C-alpha positions as CSV (number, residue, x, y, z in Angstrom):
1,M,-107.4,-60.9,-80.6
2,L,-103.9,-59.6,-79.9
3,V,-101.8,-60.6,-76.9
4,R,-98.6,-58.7,-76.2
5,L,-96.0,-59.3,-73.5
6,C,-94.2,-56.1,-72.4
7,D,-91.3,-55.3,-70.2
8,V,-92.0,-52.4,-67.9
9,D,-88.9,-50.7,-66.4
10,P,-88.8,-49.1,-62.9
11,D,-89.8,-45.7,-64.4
12,G,-93.0,-47.2,-65.9
13,V,-91.7,-47.2,-69.5
14,S,-93.2,-50.2,-71.3
15,R,-91.4,-51.9,-74.2
16,N,-92.9,-54.6,-76.4
17,V,-91.2,-58.0,-76.1
18,V,-93.3,-60.3,-78.2
19,D,-96.9,-60.6,-79.4
20,G,-99.3,-63.0,-80.9
21,I,-102.5,-62.6,-82.8
22,R,-105.5,-64.8,-83.2
23,G,-108.3,-64.1,-85.6
24,L,-111.7,-65.2,-84.4
25,D,-114.3,-65.5,-87.2
26,P,-117.8,-65.5,-86.0
27,R,-118.8,-68.0,-88.7
28,T,-116.3,-70.6,-87.5
29,V,-116.4,-70.3,-83.7
30,P,-116.2,-72.7,-82.0
31,A,-113.2,-74.1,-83.8
32,D,-111.2,-77.2,-83.0
33,D,-109.0,-75.3,-80.6
34,V,-111.6,-72.9,-79.2
35,T,-114.0,-74.2,-76.6
36,V,-117.3,-72.7,-75.5
37,G,-118.3,-73.3,-71.9
38,D,-121.8,-73.9,-70.6
39,D,-121.9,-70.2,-69.7
40,G,-121.0,-69.1,-73.3
41,V,-117.5,-68.1,-72.5
42,L,-114.9,-68.9,-75.2
43,A,-111.6,-70.4,-74.1
44,V,-109.0,-69.1,-76.7
45,D,-105.3,-69.9,-76.9
46,V,-103.0,-67.2,-78.4
47,E,-99.5,-68.4,-79.1
48,L,-96.7,-65.8,-78.7
49,F,-93.8,-66.0,-81.1
50,P,-90.9,-68.0,-79.5
51,T,-88.4,-65.5,-78.2
52,A,-85.5,-65.2,-75.7
53,Y,-85.6,-62.3,-73.4
54,R,-83.8,-61.4,-70.1
55,V,-86.0,-59.6,-67.6
56,R,-83.8,-57.2,-65.6
57,A,-84.0,-56.8,-61.9
58,G,-86.7,-54.3,-60.9
59,H,-88.6,-54.7,-64.2
60,R,-92.1,-56.1,-64.4
61,L,-94.0,-58.0,-67.1
62,R,-97.2,-56.7,-68.5
63,V,-99.7,-58.7,-70.6
64,Q,-101.9,-56.5,-72.9
65,V,-105.0,-57.9,-74.6
66,S,-106.6,-55.9,-77.4
67,G,-108.7,-56.3,-80.5
68,G,-105.8,-55.6,-82.9
69,A,-102.6,-53.7,-83.7
70,F,-103.2,-52.0,-87.1
71,P,-101.0,-51.4,-89.1
72,R,-98.8,-54.1,-87.7
73,Y,-101.5,-56.6,-88.4
74,A,-104.4,-56.3,-90.8
75,R,-107.7,-55.1,-89.3
76,N,-110.4,-57.7,-88.4
77,H,-113.7,-55.9,-89.1
78,G,-115.6,-58.4,-86.9
79,T,-118.1,-59.1,-89.7
80,G,-116.7,-62.2,-91.4
81,E,-116.3,-60.2,-94.6
82,P,-113.1,-60.6,-96.6
83,L,-110.5,-58.2,-95.2
84,A,-109.7,-56.6,-98.6
85,T,-113.3,-55.6,-99.4
86,A,-114.9,-55.1,-96.0
87,T,-116.4,-51.7,-95.5
88,A,-118.4,-52.0,-92.3
89,G,-117.0,-52.8,-88.9
90,R,-118.5,-54.3,-85.8
91,T,-117.3,-53.5,-82.3
92,C,-115.8,-56.4,-80.4
93,R,-115.4,-56.8,-76.7
94,F,-112.9,-59.0,-74.9
95,E,-113.1,-59.9,-71.2
96,V,-110.2,-61.8,-69.6
97,R,-111.7,-64.0,-67.0
98,H,-109.4,-65.1,-64.1
99,D,-111.3,-67.1,-61.6
100,A,-111.5,-70.8,-60.7
101,A,-114.0,-71.5,-63.5
102,H,-112.1,-69.4,-66.1
103,P,-108.4,-69.6,-65.4
104,A,-106.2,-67.2,-67.5
105,W,-102.5,-68.1,-67.7
106,L,-99.3,-67.3,-69.3
107,E,-96.6,-69.9,-69.7
108,L,-93.0,-68.6,-69.5
109,P,-90.2,-71.1,-69.7
110,V,-87.2,-70.1,-67.6
111,L,-83.6,-70.9,-68.5
112,S,-81.0,-71.0,-65.9
């Protein structure tokens, strides 16, 4: 699971600011830091690399969630096979929940 924070300028041009990736192995979920709710929904934390960035007036922040970013990061075939020898792939699906029972959040420290 890849999470990327982007800066979108007033013309709609998006630039990557920082990203973080989290491998989810079907053999090891739930892990110590991945919880599974009664409804089967996984709660996963993805840490973004610490970065300093100034958001200019009129710009917006965008959060992208995807299954990967090959070739920046190695592919996760979704099968649990070793990355170097995996030949088959499995489609994965992510749903970002953002309701009272499944809060989604992004923590951004602000320096003054």
